[in-house]
VEXDREN-2710 file (C-alpha; in Angstrom, 1 decimal):
% VEXDREN-2710
k/r/px/py/pz
1/MET/51.9/4.9/10.1
2/SER/50.9/4.9/13.8
3/ARG/54.6/4.4/14.6
4/MET/55.6/7.3/12.5
5/ARG/53.0/9.5/14.2
6/SER/54.6/8.6/17.5
7/ALA/58.1/9.2/16.0
8/ILE/57.5/12.8/15.2
9/ALA/55.2/13.6/18.1
10/GLY/56.5/16.6/20.1
11/LEU/55.1/19.3/22.2
12/LEU/53.5/20.9/19.2
13/VAL/51.2/18.8/17.0
14/ALA/50.0/20.2/13.7
15/LEU/46.2/19.9/13.7
16/VAL/44.9/21.5/10.6
17/VAL/46.1/23.6/7.7
18/GLY/43.8/26.5/6.8
19/SER/42.7/27.7/3.4
20/LEU/44.8/29.9/1.2
21/ALA/43.1/33.2/0.8
22/SER/43.5/36.8/-0.5
23/ALA/42.8/40.3/0.6
24/GLN/39.1/41.1/1.0
25/THR/36.8/43.0/3.3
26/PRO/36.5/41.2/6.6
27/PRO/33.0/39.9/7.5
28/GLN/30.7/42.0/9.6
29/PRO/29.0/40.5/12.6
30/GLY/26.4/38.0/11.4
31/GLU/27.9/37.7/7.9
32/THR/29.8/34.8/6.5
33/ALA/33.2/35.0/4.9
34/SER/34.3/33.4/1.6
35/PRO/38.0/32.9/0.9
36/ARG/39.3/33.9/-2.5
37/PRO/42.5/33.0/-4.5
38/ASN/45.9/34.2/-3.3
39/LEU/47.2/37.7/-3.6
40/PRO/49.1/38.4/-6.9
41/GLY/52.8/38.3/-6.4
42/GLY/52.8/36.2/-3.3
43/SER/51.2/33.3/-1.4
44/VAL/49.9/32.6/2.1
45/GLY/49.7/29.5/4.1
46/ILE/47.9/29.2/7.4
47/ASP/48.9/26.5/10.0
48/VAL/46.9/26.0/13.1
49/VAL/49.1/24.4/15.8
50/SER/48.0/23.1/19.2
51/GLY/50.4/22.9/22.1
52/PRO/50.4/22.6/25.8
53/ASP/49.8/26.3/26.2
54/GLY/47.0/26.7/23.7
55/VAL/46.6/27.2/20.0
56/THR/48.7/29.4/17.7
57/ILE/47.9/30.4/14.2
58/TYR/51.0/30.7/12.0
59/ILE/50.7/32.9/8.9
60/GLY/53.3/32.0/6.3
61/LEU/53.4/35.1/4.1
62/ILE/55.8/34.7/1.2
63/GLU/57.0/37.7/-0.9
64/LEU/58.1/36.9/-4.5
65/ALA/60.9/39.0/-5.9
66/PRO/60.7/39.3/-9.8
67/GLY/63.7/38.2/-11.8
68/THR/65.7/40.1/-14.3
69/GLU/68.0/39.1/-17.2
70/SER/71.0/39.4/-14.9
71/SER/69.4/38.3/-11.6
72/PRO/67.0/35.4/-10.9
73/GLY/63.9/35.9/-8.9
74/GLY/63.4/34.5/-5.4
75/ASP/61.0/34.2/-2.5
76/ASP/61.4/35.0/1.2
77/THR/59.2/34.1/4.1
78/ILE/58.3/37.2/6.0
79/SER/59.6/36.9/9.5
80/THR/57.9/38.1/12.7
81/THR/60.2/41.1/13.0
82/ASP/59.4/42.8/9.7
83/GLY/56.1/41.2/8.9
84/PRO/52.6/42.8/9.2
85/ASN/50.6/42.8/12.4
86/CYS/47.8/40.1/12.3
87/ALA/44.9/39.2/14.6
88/ALA/42.2/36.6/14.6
89/SER/38.5/36.6/15.6
90/PRO/35.8/34.0/15.5
91/ILE/33.4/34.0/12.6
92/ASN/29.6/33.7/13.0
93/ILE/29.1/31.2/10.3
94/GLY/25.3/31.6/10.3
95/ASN/24.1/29.1/7.8
96/ALA/26.4/26.1/7.9
97/SER/25.2/24.9/4.6
98/VAL/27.2/27.7/2.8
99/GLY/29.6/26.0/0.4
100/TRP/32.9/27.0/1.8
101/VAL/31.7/26.5/5.4
102/ARG/30.4/23.0/4.7
103/GLU/33.5/22.0/2.8
104/GLY/35.8/23.5/5.6
105/LEU/34.0/21.6/8.4
106/ALA/34.1/18.4/6.4
107/ALA/37.9/18.8/5.8
108/HIS/38.5/19.9/9.4
109/PRO/36.1/18.2/11.8
110/ASP/35.7/19.5/15.4
111/THR/36.9/23.0/14.4
112/VAL/35.4/26.4/13.9
113/PRO/36.5/29.1/11.4
114/TRP/38.4/32.2/12.7
115/ALA/39.0/35.2/10.5
116/VAL/42.7/36.3/10.3
117/ASN/43.2/40.0/9.4
118/CYS/46.6/41.7/8.8
119/ASP/47.3/45.4/8.5
120/SER/48.8/44.6/5.1
121/GLY/45.2/43.9/3.9
122/TYR/45.5/40.2/4.0
123/PHE/42.4/38.2/5.1
124/GLY/42.3/34.5/5.6
125/ILE/40.4/31.7/7.3
126/ALA/41.9/29.5/10.0
127/TRP/40.2/26.4/11.3
128/VAL/40.7/26.3/15.1
129/PRO/39.8/23.3/17.3
130/THR/36.5/23.7/19.1
131/ASP/38.1/22.7/22.4
132/ALA/40.8/25.4/22.3
133/PRO/41.3/26.6/25.9
134/ALA/41.5/30.3/24.8
135/ALA/41.7/32.6/21.8
136/PRO/44.6/31.6/19.6
137/ASP/47.7/33.7/19.2
138/VAL/48.7/34.8/15.7
139/VAL/52.4/34.7/14.6
140/VAL/53.7/35.7/11.2
141/GLY/56.2/33.0/10.3
142/GLU/56.5/29.2/10.0
143/PRO/55.6/27.0/12.9
144/PRO/58.4/25.3/14.8
145/ILE/59.5/21.8/13.8
146/PRO/58.1/19.3/16.4
147/ALA/60.7/17.3/18.4
148/VAL/61.4/13.8/17.2
149/ASP/61.4/11.0/19.7
150/PRO/64.5/8.8/19.1
151/VAL/62.9/5.9/21.0
152/ALA/59.9/5.9/18.6
153/VAL/62.3/6.1/15.6
154/GLN/64.3/3.1/17.0
155/ALA/61.1/1.1/17.2
156/SER/60.2/2.0/13.6
157/VAL/63.6/1.3/11.9
158/LEU/62.6/-1.8/10.0
159/GLY/59.3/-0.2/9.1
160/ILE/61.1/2.8/7.5
161/VAL/64.0/0.9/5.8
162/PRO/62.7/-1.6/3.3
163/LEU/64.6/-4.9/3.6
164/PRO/65.2/-7.1/0.5
165/PRO/63.8/-10.6/0.4
166/MET/66.8/-12.4/1.9
167/LYS/67.0/-16.2/2.4
168/ILE/69.7/-18.7/3.3
169/GLY/71.1/-20.7/0.4
170/ALA/72.8/-24.1/0.8
171/ASN/74.5/-26.7/-1.4
172/PRO/73.9/-29.6/-1.5
173/ASP/70.2/-29.4/-0.8
174/VAL/70.6/-32.4/1.4
175/GLY/73.8/-32.5/3.4
176/LEU/76.0/-35.5/4.0
177/VAL/77.8/-36.4/7.3
178/ALA/81.5/-35.6/7.2
179/MET/81.1/-33.6/3.9
180/PRO/81.3/-29.8/4.1
181/ALA/78.1/-28.0/3.2
182/TRP/78.2/-24.6/1.6
183/PHE/76.0/-21.7/2.8
184/TRP/75.4/-18.2/1.6
185/VAL/72.8/-15.3/1.7
186/ASP/70.5/-15.0/-1.3
187/GLY/69.0/-11.6/-2.2
188/TYR/71.4/-9.2/-0.4
189/ASP/74.8/-7.9/-1.3
190/GLY/75.8/-6.4/2.0
191/SER/75.3/-2.7/1.0
192/THR/73.9/0.1/3.2
193/LEU/70.1/0.2/3.2
194/ARG/68.1/3.4/3.3
195/GLY/64.6/4.6/3.8
196/SER/62.6/7.7/4.7
197/ARG/59.2/8.8/6.0
198/THR/57.6/12.2/5.7
199/LEU/54.7/13.5/7.9
200/GLY/53.8/17.1/7.6
201/ARG/56.9/19.2/7.7
202/ILE/59.2/16.5/9.1
203/THR/61.2/14.0/7.0
204/ILE/63.1/11.2/8.8
205/GLU/65.8/9.4/7.0
206/VAL/67.2/6.1/8.3
207/GLU/70.3/4.2/7.2
208/ILE/71.3/0.7/8.3
209/THR/74.7/-0.9/7.6
210/PRO/75.6/-4.6/8.3
211/ALA/78.0/-5.0/11.1
212/GLY/78.4/-8.7/11.2
213/TYR/76.7/-12.1/10.5
214/HIS/76.2/-14.7/13.2
215/TRP/75.4/-18.3/12.0
216/THR/74.0/-21.1/14.0
217/PHE/74.0/-24.5/12.3
218/GLY/71.7/-26.4/14.5
219/ASP/74.2/-28.9/15.8
220/GLY/75.7/-26.6/18.5
221/ASP/78.3/-25.0/16.2
222/VAL/78.3/-21.2/15.5
223/LEU/80.2/-18.9/13.3
224/ASP/80.7/-15.1/13.4
225/THR/81.8/-13.6/10.1
226/PHE/81.7/-10.5/7.9
227/SER/81.1/-12.6/4.8
228/LEU/77.8/-13.3/3.0
229/GLY/79.2/-16.4/1.3
230/ARG/79.0/-17.0/-2.4
231/PRO/76.1/-18.7/-4.3
232/TYR/76.6/-22.1/-6.0
233/PRO/78.3/-23.0/-8.4
234/ILE/80.9/-20.7/-6.9
235/GLU/82.7/-22.3/-4.0
236/SER/81.5/-20.5/-0.9
237/ASP/83.8/-19.5/2.0
238/LEU/80.9/-20.2/4.4
239/ARG/81.2/-23.9/5.1
240/HIS/80.1/-26.3/7.9
241/THR/80.7/-30.0/8.3
242/TYR/78.1/-32.0/10.2
243/GLU/79.3/-35.0/12.3
244/GLN/76.0/-36.7/12.5
245/SER/72.8/-37.0/10.6
246/SER/69.8/-34.8/11.3
247/LEU/67.6/-37.8/12.3
248/MET/68.7/-37.3/15.9
249/ALA/67.5/-33.6/15.6
250/GLY/64.0/-34.5/14.4
251/GLY/64.8/-34.8/10.7
252/THR/66.5/-31.5/10.0
253/PHE/69.0/-29.0/11.5
254/GLY/67.7/-25.5/12.1
255/VAL/70.2/-23.2/10.4
256/ARG/69.9/-19.6/11.6
257/LEU/71.4/-16.3/10.5
258/ASP/71.4/-13.2/12.7
259/ILE/72.4/-10.0/10.8
260/THR/73.3/-7.1/13.0
261/PHE/72.8/-3.7/11.4
262/ASN/74.3/-0.4/12.7
263/ALA/71.6/2.2/12.4
264/ARG/71.4/6.0/12.3
265/TYR/68.8/8.7/11.4
266/ARG/68.5/12.4/10.7
267/VAL/65.6/14.9/10.6
268/ASN/65.1/17.2/7.6
269/GLY/68.6/16.8/6.3
270/GLY/70.3/17.6/9.6
271/ALA/73.2/15.9/11.3
272/TRP/73.1/12.1/11.5
273/LEU/72.3/10.7/15.0
274/PRO/73.0/7.2/16.2
275/LEU/70.5/4.5/16.9
276/ALA/71.0/1.2/18.7
277/PRO/72.0/-1.7/16.5
278/VAL/69.1/-3.7/14.9
279/VAL/69.1/-7.5/14.5
280/GLN/67.2/-9.3/11.8
281/THR/66.9/-13.1/11.8
282/TYR/66.6/-15.6/8.9
283/THR/66.2/-19.4/9.2
284/ARG/66.0/-22.6/7.1
285/GLU/65.7/-26.3/7.8
286/TYR/68.6/-28.3/6.6
287/PRO/68.5/-32.2/6.4
288/VAL/71.7/-34.1/6.7
289/GLN/72.0/-37.8/5.9
290/GLN/74.5/-40.5/6.9
291/LEU/76.2/-42.3/4.0
292/GLN/75.6/-46.0/4.3
293/SER/78.2/-48.6/3.0
294/VAL/76.7/-51.5/1.2
295/LEU/78.6/-54.7/0.9
296/THR/78.2/-56.7/-2.3
297/SER/79.7/-60.1/-3.2
298/SER/81.6/-60.6/-6.3
299/ARG/81.9/-63.9/-8.2
END
């Protein structure tokens, strides 16, 4: 998760989401405010966003259009140009043991409540960081999508895309000198692998596709191929013949497979963007024996 937080960190970082509330009389100095349910026919979301230039309160007012027999209903987010005018002011919370104050502070630590009033009659509560450098601005509309750092996405590829449990298969289990051994990949069919992560308003999708397989057989020979081989008892097209036993190598040969995946990502369903190839490594120890000829006498 820490990688994903880095992956979607931009200039703007969503800090808290305020309570949904309805129209009511704003609190007077010294009084406490208590949010109520949403306005009939619409809904309101408050996002408090901290950036390098201060804090902004975004008011997501949504108008619901009723449907008819011939026309379905719909909803539209009110934009800044045709939306109401809104302003925010700090609230004197007085007794912090009041239910909604206590719950709000517990859900949003290190914040204070600000009252948001719009000339449309809307009133809501926004939880603003206590260390905000100045009074927050109020904008009617959705907050901008934070920038995504491709370097952080690159570092998180194998954490986003779940890899199947792959391993190297071999037949026979113990190889023989001068006899071809068959190899293959168990647990993977070579298909494109996909994964995604969502944090806040950002969803990152990642795809990886195999670009090639590099085999090292432990005796100095290597093989580059696009084949995964075929599991026994099918005759595999991935074969290697050892010229000496593995006793000289410490008892076994280290067989290694490096799979190179081409990778790409996209944010919130946008255009696909390239990432650097990713290499995943799999190994197994493979013993190889020397056939011994035994002379027998016949009578």
